C-alpha positions as CSV (number, residue, x, y, z in Angstrom):
1,M,8.0,1.5,20.6
2,S,7.1,-1.3,23.0
3,I,3.6,-2.7,23.2
4,L,2.9,-4.8,26.2
5,V,0.4,-7.5,26.8
6,S,-0.7,-8.3,30.4
7,G,-0.4,-11.8,31.8
8,R,-0.8,-13.3,35.3
9,T,2.8,-12.6,36.2
10,G,2.9,-9.1,34.7
11,D,3.5,-7.5,31.4
12,W,5.0,-9.3,28.3
13,E,6.4,-7.8,25.1
14,I,5.6,-9.4,21.7
15,V,8.3,-9.7,19.1
16,I,7.2,-10.5,15.5
17,G,9.2,-11.1,12.3
18,M,7.8,-12.1,9.0
19,E,9.0,-14.1,6.0
20,V,6.8,-13.2,3.0
21,H,6.8,-15.4,-0.2
22,A,5.8,-13.3,-3.2
23,Q,5.4,-14.9,-6.5
24,V,7.2,-13.0,-9.2
25,V,5.1,-11.6,-12.1
26,S,6.8,-13.4,-15.0
27,N,5.5,-15.4,-18.0
28,S,7.7,-18.4,-17.2
29,K,9.3,-20.1,-14.2
30,L,12.6,-19.2,-12.5
31,F,14.8,-21.9,-14.2
32,S,12.6,-23.2,-17.1
33,G,10.4,-21.9,-19.9
34,S,7.3,-23.5,-18.4
35,S,4.3,-21.1,-17.9
36,A,3.9,-19.6,-14.5
37,V,0.2,-18.8,-15.1
38,F,-2.2,-19.9,-12.2
39,G,-5.1,-22.1,-12.7
40,A,-4.1,-24.8,-15.3
41,S,-5.1,-28.3,-15.0
42,P,-2.7,-30.4,-12.8
43,N,0.8,-31.0,-14.3
44,N,0.1,-29.0,-17.5
45,H,2.8,-26.5,-16.8
46,V,5.8,-28.9,-16.2
47,S,8.9,-29.1,-18.4
48,L,11.7,-31.6,-18.3
49,V,13.7,-29.2,-16.1
50,D,10.8,-28.9,-13.6
51,A,10.5,-32.7,-13.6
52,A,14.2,-33.0,-12.8
53,M,14.9,-35.4,-15.7
54,P,18.6,-36.5,-16.0
55,G,20.8,-34.1,-17.8
56,M,18.3,-31.1,-17.5
57,L,20.0,-28.0,-16.3
58,P,18.5,-24.8,-14.8
59,V,18.8,-21.5,-16.7
60,I,18.1,-18.3,-14.8
61,N,15.1,-16.2,-16.0
62,G,16.4,-12.7,-16.5
63,Q,13.0,-11.1,-16.1
64,C,12.7,-12.6,-12.5
65,V,16.1,-11.1,-11.7
66,K,14.8,-7.6,-12.9
67,Q,11.7,-7.9,-10.8
68,A,13.7,-8.8,-7.7
69,V,16.0,-5.8,-8.1
70,L,13.1,-3.6,-8.8
71,T,11.4,-4.8,-5.6
72,G,14.6,-4.1,-3.7
73,L,14.6,-0.5,-4.9
74,G,11.0,-0.2,-3.9
75,L,11.9,-1.4,-0.4
76,N,14.8,1.2,-0.1
77,A,17.1,-1.7,0.1
78,K,20.7,-2.4,-0.8
79,I,21.1,-4.2,-4.2
80,N,23.8,-6.7,-4.3
81,K,25.6,-6.8,-7.6
82,F,26.9,-10.3,-6.7
83,S,24.7,-13.1,-5.6
84,V,24.7,-16.8,-5.5
85,F,22.1,-19.5,-5.9
86,D,22.4,-22.4,-3.3
87,R,20.8,-25.8,-2.9
88,K,18.8,-26.1,0.2
89,N,18.9,-29.8,1.1
90,Y,15.6,-30.3,2.8
91,F,13.5,-33.0,1.2
92,Y,10.5,-31.7,-0.7
93,A,8.0,-34.4,-1.7
94,D,6.7,-32.0,-4.3
95,L,10.0,-30.9,-5.8
96,P,11.2,-33.7,-8.1
97,Q,14.9,-33.0,-7.6
98,G,14.5,-33.5,-3.8
99,Y,16.0,-30.1,-2.9
100,Q,15.1,-26.4,-3.4
101,I,17.2,-23.8,-5.3
102,S,17.4,-20.7,-3.2
103,Q,19.9,-18.1,-1.9
104,F,21.6,-18.1,1.5
105,K,24.8,-16.2,2.3
106,H,24.7,-14.0,-0.9
107,P,21.1,-12.9,-1.6
108,I,20.2,-10.6,-4.5
109,V,18.9,-7.8,-2.1
110,G,20.2,-6.8,1.4
111,E,18.8,-4.6,4.1
112,G,15.9,-2.2,3.4
113,E,13.0,-0.6,5.2
114,V,9.1,-0.4,5.1
115,Q,7.3,2.5,6.7
116,I,3.8,1.7,8.0
117,E,1.0,4.0,9.5
118,L,-1.0,2.7,12.4
119,S,-4.6,3.4,13.2
120,D,-3.6,6.1,15.7
121,G,-1.6,8.0,13.1
122,N,1.8,6.9,14.4
123,I,4.4,5.9,11.9
124,H,6.4,2.6,12.6
125,K,9.5,1.5,10.5
126,V,10.1,-2.2,9.9
127,G,13.5,-3.2,8.7
128,I,14.0,-5.6,5.9
129,E,16.7,-8.2,6.5
130,R,17.0,-9.5,2.9
131,L,15.2,-10.5,-0.2
132,H,16.2,-13.6,-2.1
133,L,15.0,-15.5,-5.1
134,E,14.0,-19.1,-4.9
135,Q,11.8,-21.7,-6.6
136,D,8.4,-22.7,-5.3
137,A,7.4,-26.3,-4.6
138,G,4.6,-28.2,-6.1
139,K,1.4,-29.0,-4.3
140,S,0.5,-32.3,-2.6
141,L,-3.1,-33.2,-2.7
142,H,-4.2,-35.5,0.1
143,D,-8.0,-35.5,-0.5
144,Q,-8.1,-37.0,-4.0
145,H,-7.7,-40.7,-2.9
146,P,-8.4,-42.7,0.3
147,S,-4.8,-44.0,0.6
148,K,-2.6,-42.1,-1.8
149,S,-1.4,-38.5,-2.2
150,Y,-1.4,-36.9,-5.6
151,I,1.2,-34.2,-6.6
152,D,0.5,-31.2,-8.9
153,L,3.8,-29.8,-10.2
154,N,2.4,-26.7,-11.9
155,R,3.9,-24.4,-9.2
156,S,7.2,-26.4,-9.0
157,G,9.9,-24.0,-10.1
158,V,7.7,-20.8,-10.2
159,A,9.8,-17.9,-9.1
160,L,9.4,-16.6,-5.5
161,M,10.9,-13.6,-3.8
162,E,11.3,-14.3,-0.1
163,I,11.2,-11.0,1.7
164,V,12.5,-11.4,5.3
165,S,11.7,-8.7,7.8
166,K,13.6,-7.9,11.0
167,P,11.8,-8.8,14.2
168,E,10.6,-5.3,14.7
169,M,6.9,-5.7,14.9
170,H,5.2,-5.8,18.3
171,S,1.5,-6.3,17.6
172,A,-1.0,-8.0,15.3
173,E,-2.0,-4.6,14.1
174,Q,1.6,-3.7,13.1
175,A,1.9,-7.1,11.3
176,A,-1.3,-6.4,9.4
177,A,-0.2,-2.9,8.4
178,Y,3.2,-4.4,7.3
179,I,1.7,-7.0,5.0
180,K,-0.7,-4.5,3.6
181,K,1.9,-2.0,2.9
182,L,4.3,-4.6,1.4
183,R,1.5,-5.9,-0.9
184,S,0.7,-2.4,-2.0
185,I,4.3,-1.7,-2.9
186,L,4.7,-5.0,-4.9
187,R,1.5,-4.2,-6.8
188,Y,2.5,-0.7,-7.6
189,L,5.9,-2.0,-8.9
190,G,4.1,-4.8,-10.9
191,T,6.5,-7.4,-9.4
192,C,3.9,-9.5,-7.7
193,D,0.0,-9.5,-8.2
194,G,-0.5,-9.8,-4.4
195,N,-3.3,-12.3,-4.8
196,M,-3.3,-14.0,-1.5
197,E,-6.3,-16.3,-2.3
198,E,-4.3,-17.8,-5.2
199,G,-1.2,-18.1,-3.0
200,S,0.9,-15.7,-4.9
201,L,1.5,-13.8,-1.6
202,R,1.8,-15.7,1.6
203,A,3.5,-15.2,4.9
204,D,5.3,-17.3,7.5
205,V,5.0,-15.4,10.9
206,N,7.6,-15.7,13.6
207,V,6.3,-15.0,17.1
208,S,8.0,-14.8,20.5
209,V,7.3,-13.2,23.8
210,R,9.6,-11.9,26.6
211,K,9.6,-9.8,29.7
212,P,10.4,-6.1,28.9
213,G,14.2,-5.7,28.8
214,E,15.0,-9.4,28.6
215,A,16.6,-11.3,25.7
216,L,14.5,-12.6,22.8
217,G,12.4,-15.5,23.7
218,T,12.0,-18.8,21.8
219,R,10.1,-18.2,18.6
220,T,7.6,-20.3,16.7
221,E,6.9,-20.0,13.0
222,T,3.4,-20.3,11.7
223,K,3.5,-21.3,8.0
224,N,1.6,-20.3,4.9
225,L,-0.9,-17.6,6.1
226,N,-2.8,-16.3,3.1
227,S,-4.9,-13.4,4.4
228,V,-4.4,-10.5,6.7
229,R,-7.2,-11.7,8.9
230,F,-5.5,-15.1,9.3
231,I,-2.2,-13.4,10.1
232,M,-3.7,-11.4,12.9
233,Q,-5.7,-14.3,14.3
234,A,-2.6,-16.6,14.3
235,I,-0.5,-13.9,16.1
236,E,-3.1,-13.3,18.7
237,F,-3.6,-17.0,19.4
238,E,0.2,-17.7,19.5
239,V,0.9,-14.8,21.8
240,H,-1.6,-15.9,24.4
241,R,-0.6,-19.6,24.0
242,Q,3.0,-18.8,24.7
243,I,2.3,-16.5,27.6
244,E,0.1,-19.0,29.3
245,L,2.7,-21.9,28.7
246,I,5.5,-19.9,30.2
247,E,3.4,-18.7,33.2
248,D,2.3,-22.3,33.8
249,G,6.0,-23.3,34.1
250,G,6.4,-24.7,30.6
251,E,8.8,-23.8,27.8
252,V,8.2,-22.6,24.3
253,I,9.6,-25.1,21.8
254,Q,11.2,-23.7,18.6
255,E,8.9,-25.3,16.0
256,T,7.0,-24.8,12.8
257,R,3.2,-24.6,13.3
258,L,0.1,-24.5,11.1
259,F,-3.0,-22.2,11.5
260,D,-6.3,-23.9,11.5
261,T,-8.8,-21.4,9.8
262,A,-11.7,-23.2,11.2
263,T,-10.7,-23.0,14.8
264,G,-8.5,-19.9,14.8
265,M,-5.8,-22.0,16.6
266,T,-2.3,-23.0,15.7
267,R,-1.0,-26.5,16.0
268,T,2.4,-28.2,15.7
269,M,3.6,-29.2,12.3
270,R,7.3,-30.1,12.9
271,G,10.4,-29.1,14.8
272,K,11.8,-25.8,13.4
273,E,15.0,-26.2,11.4
274,D,18.0,-23.8,11.6
275,A,20.1,-22.8,8.6
276,H,22.7,-25.5,9.2
277,D,20.0,-28.2,9.1
278,Y,19.4,-27.4,5.4
279,R,23.1,-28.0,4.5
280,Y,23.2,-25.1,2.0
281,F,25.9,-25.1,-0.6
282,P,26.4,-23.2,-4.0
283,D,24.4,-24.8,-6.8
284,P,27.0,-26.2,-9.2
285,D,24.8,-25.8,-12.2
286,L,24.3,-22.1,-11.8
287,L,27.1,-19.5,-12.0
288,P,27.0,-16.5,-9.5
289,L,24.7,-13.8,-10.6
290,T,26.5,-10.5,-11.4
291,F,25.3,-7.2,-12.9
292,D,26.6,-3.5,-12.9
293,D,25.4,-0.1,-11.7
294,A,24.0,0.7,-15.2
295,F,21.6,-2.2,-14.9
296,I,20.3,-1.0,-11.5
297,E,20.1,2.7,-12.6
298,E,18.0,1.7,-15.7
299,L,15.5,-0.1,-13.5
300,K,15.5,2.8,-11.0
301,D,14.8,5.2,-13.8
302,G,11.7,3.2,-14.8
303,M,10.1,3.0,-11.5
304,P,6.6,4.2,-10.9
305,E,5.7,6.5,-8.1
306,L,5.1,4.4,-4.9
307,P,2.4,4.9,-2.3
308,D,4.4,7.0,0.1
309,E,5.3,9.6,-2.5
310,I,1.8,9.9,-3.8
311,K,0.4,10.2,-0.3
312,N,2.8,13.0,0.5
313,R,1.6,14.9,-2.5
314,M,-2.0,14.4,-1.7
315,V,-1.6,15.7,1.8
316,N,0.9,18.4,1.4
317,E,-0.1,19.8,-2.1
318,Y,-3.8,18.8,-2.4
319,G,-4.7,19.3,1.2
320,L,-6.4,15.9,1.8
321,S,-6.5,14.3,5.2
322,S,-4.2,11.4,5.9
323,Y,-7.2,9.1,6.1
324,D,-8.6,10.1,2.6
325,A,-5.1,9.8,1.1
326,N,-4.7,6.3,2.5
327,V,-7.9,5.2,1.0
328,L,-7.0,6.6,-2.4
329,I,-3.4,5.2,-2.6
330,E,-4.3,1.6,-1.5
331,E,-4.3,0.5,-5.1
332,R,-2.3,2.0,-7.9
333,E,-5.4,2.1,-10.2
334,T,-7.4,4.0,-7.5
335,A,-4.6,6.7,-7.1
336,L,-4.4,7.0,-11.0
337,F,-8.2,7.4,-11.2
338,Y,-8.2,10.1,-8.7
339,E,-5.3,12.0,-10.2
340,L,-7.1,12.0,-13.6
341,A,-10.5,12.9,-12.1
342,S,-9.2,15.7,-9.9
343,D,-6.7,17.3,-12.3
344,G,-7.4,21.0,-12.6
345,R,-10.3,21.0,-10.2
346,D,-11.2,20.9,-6.5
347,R,-9.1,18.0,-5.1
348,K,-11.0,17.8,-1.8
349,I,-14.5,17.6,-3.5
350,T,-13.2,15.0,-6.0
351,A,-11.7,12.9,-3.2
352,N,-15.0,12.9,-1.3
353,W,-17.1,12.0,-4.3
354,M,-14.7,9.1,-5.1
355,S,-14.5,7.7,-1.6
356,V,-18.2,8.0,-0.7
357,E,-20.4,8.0,-3.7
358,L,-18.3,6.2,-6.4
359,F,-16.9,3.5,-4.0
360,G,-20.4,3.0,-2.5
361,A,-21.9,2.5,-5.8
362,L,-19.2,0.1,-6.9
363,N,-19.6,-2.0,-3.7
364,K,-23.4,-2.2,-4.2
365,A,-23.0,-3.3,-7.7
366,G,-20.3,-5.7,-6.8
367,I,-17.8,-4.5,-9.5
368,E,-14.2,-3.2,-9.5
369,L,-13.0,0.3,-10.3
370,A,-11.8,-0.8,-13.7
371,Q,-15.5,-1.7,-14.6
372,S,-17.0,1.5,-13.4
373,P,-19.5,3.1,-15.8
374,V,-18.3,6.5,-14.4
375,K,-14.8,7.2,-15.8
376,P,-12.3,9.7,-14.3
377,K,-13.1,12.6,-16.6
378,Q,-16.8,12.1,-16.1
379,L,-16.5,12.3,-12.3
380,G,-14.4,15.4,-12.9
381,G,-17.2,16.9,-15.0
382,L,-19.6,16.3,-12.2
383,V,-17.3,18.0,-9.7
384,D,-17.0,21.0,-12.1
385,L,-20.8,21.4,-12.2
386,I,-20.8,21.4,-8.4
387,S,-17.9,23.9,-8.0
388,D,-19.3,26.5,-10.5
389,G,-22.8,26.4,-8.9
390,S,-24.5,24.7,-11.8
391,I,-26.0,22.1,-9.5
392,S,-26.4,21.7,-5.8
393,G,-25.0,18.9,-3.8
394,K,-28.4,17.3,-3.5
395,I,-29.0,17.3,-7.2
396,A,-25.5,16.1,-7.8
397,K,-26.3,12.8,-6.1
398,E,-29.2,12.4,-8.4
399,V,-27.0,13.2,-11.4
400,F,-24.4,10.7,-10.2
401,S,-26.9,7.9,-9.9
402,A,-28.0,8.5,-13.4
403,M,-24.3,8.7,-14.6
404,F,-23.6,5.3,-12.9
405,E,-26.8,3.8,-14.5
406,T,-26.4,5.2,-18.0
407,G,-22.6,6.0,-18.4
408,K,-23.6,9.4,-19.7
409,D,-21.7,12.7,-18.8
410,A,-23.1,14.8,-15.9
411,K,-23.6,17.8,-18.2
412,V,-25.8,15.8,-20.6
413,I,-28.0,14.5,-17.8
414,V,-28.4,17.9,-16.3
415,E,-29.5,19.3,-19.7
416,E,-31.8,16.3,-20.4
417,R,-33.6,16.5,-17.0
418,G,-33.5,20.2,-16.6
419,L,-31.6,20.0,-13.4
420,K,-29.4,23.1,-13.7
421,Q,-29.3,25.1,-10.5
422,V,-31.1,28.4,-10.4
423,S,-28.7,31.2,-9.6
424,D,-30.6,34.1,-11.0
425,E,-31.1,36.5,-8.2
426,S,-34.5,38.0,-9.3
427,A,-35.9,34.5,-9.8
428,I,-34.9,33.4,-6.3
429,I,-36.2,36.6,-4.8
430,S,-39.6,36.0,-6.5
431,M,-39.7,32.4,-5.0
432,I,-38.9,33.8,-1.6
433,D,-41.6,36.6,-1.8
434,E,-44.1,33.9,-2.7
435,V,-43.1,31.7,0.3
436,L,-43.2,34.6,2.8
437,A,-46.6,35.8,1.5
438,A,-48.0,32.3,2.0
439,N,-46.6,32.0,5.6
440,L,-47.2,35.5,7.1
441,D,-48.0,34.0,10.6
442,K,-44.6,32.3,10.6
443,V,-42.9,35.3,9.4
444,D,-44.3,37.2,12.4
445,E,-43.1,34.3,14.8
446,Y,-39.6,34.5,13.2
447,R,-39.4,38.2,13.7
448,G,-40.7,37.7,17.2
449,G,-37.6,35.7,18.1
450,K,-38.4,32.2,16.9
451,E,-35.3,32.0,14.6
452,K,-35.4,28.2,14.3
453,L,-38.1,28.8,11.6
454,F,-35.4,30.0,9.2
455,G,-34.8,26.3,8.3
456,F,-38.6,26.0,7.5
457,F,-38.4,28.9,5.1
458,V,-35.2,27.6,3.4
459,G,-37.0,24.2,2.9
460,Q,-40.1,25.8,1.4
461,V,-38.1,27.9,-1.1
462,M,-36.0,24.8,-2.2
463,K,-39.3,23.0,-2.5
464,A,-40.7,25.7,-4.7
465,S,-37.6,25.6,-6.9
466,K,-37.7,21.8,-7.1
467,G,-34.4,21.6,-5.4
468,Q,-32.7,23.7,-8.1
469,A,-32.2,27.0,-6.4
470,N,-28.7,27.9,-5.3
471,P,-28.7,27.1,-1.6
472,G,-26.1,29.7,-0.8
473,M,-28.1,32.4,-2.5
474,V,-31.4,31.3,-0.9
475,N,-29.9,31.6,2.5
476,Q,-28.4,35.0,1.9
477,L,-31.4,36.6,0.2
478,L,-33.9,35.0,2.7
479,K,-31.9,36.3,5.6
480,Q,-32.1,39.9,4.0
481,K,-35.9,39.6,3.5
482,L,-36.7,38.3,7.0
483,D,-34.4,40.7,8.8
484,I,-36.1,43.8,7.3
């Protein structure tokens, strides 16, 4: 599906590909036993292997291999039972050995696919070119000294999965939907925590423009984007920059660029290298990585349900709208909370109370779902009271507020505060008779054709019952009395 952008010389097509670096959830690094935990003091998580001391050899972390294969399965990708680690000979100032260990011709995961849903409801499929394992670099700190750069090697050697998409996205919206969906899949699988602020998920975005039907244009790569908003801003800027450059008679240069978050602009970092510039060759210290079908099947059998599967059930079996389902499946914890809360009761009512009342209260309190004082079974208990007519929707909001404040069950609060809905027909008729007797003039007006007064009578009866009368019964019995 082509998405065109207008320029002075006509329409242009945007072509976007993405290289996402996802830090593998693992206690230790890819080739050493050093801790991979974020947030330690500089150079506290550095072994002799990470520091590239003479004679220190890398040893592959089996957990990282499992996580990469599991991710490949989650991306509906081909798992390669034979893969090779290569040396990428590009100088890294913050990798002590002076090169990066990565994968080139023989990655651990081959082609796959991610399905994204856009704001208009359309489904777009983005192909995955490959997923390979590689080690992260350290971090250079340029603001600690007026004339020197410091280096923190805590991240040096941390395991990364580089997930390379095909150039099959054509707008900033599609790119945003892709990174959100990818992050969601990784978090469901437990293979990457997806924390973009800490750098455990970051993206390099390749952008080019072309006239419809022409060959691919020259691309630029904007590095290390660590938020969905920055990804969209960088794409929008780069698209308009390239179109203006070409329309003014210039040429796009293949280069690596950086995004300035303060200005919303990209700027040149360096000329873009091609694969041959890195002089890849198999790492002589690491044997080829091989495993069998049984290894893959074992991981496949232990996979959790992924977002698309859960959404299909919510829409097709539970009758939820696509929008409500998308809200509930964004995080695995949210989907699980909903499943527990709605089990055996009205799925739509539960979804509404979760997405409106519960999420609203959590946002106002500034806490996460895991810290919610209202647990899944408690929310379900509130839905039960609404569904069986014990309380009205209006009273339910009062009950929920008390639940959120105290952590008590809905039934307890209803009993303590005497909030149970009145559904006794004779009691409601008695209240209706009192209201009609006190408003005979308005009864005559209603019966004379002023039917809008019906709402007035309903309000008076509900007021007389302190909001506890069953609204459905009030409407039905009041109608019978007035239409005599």
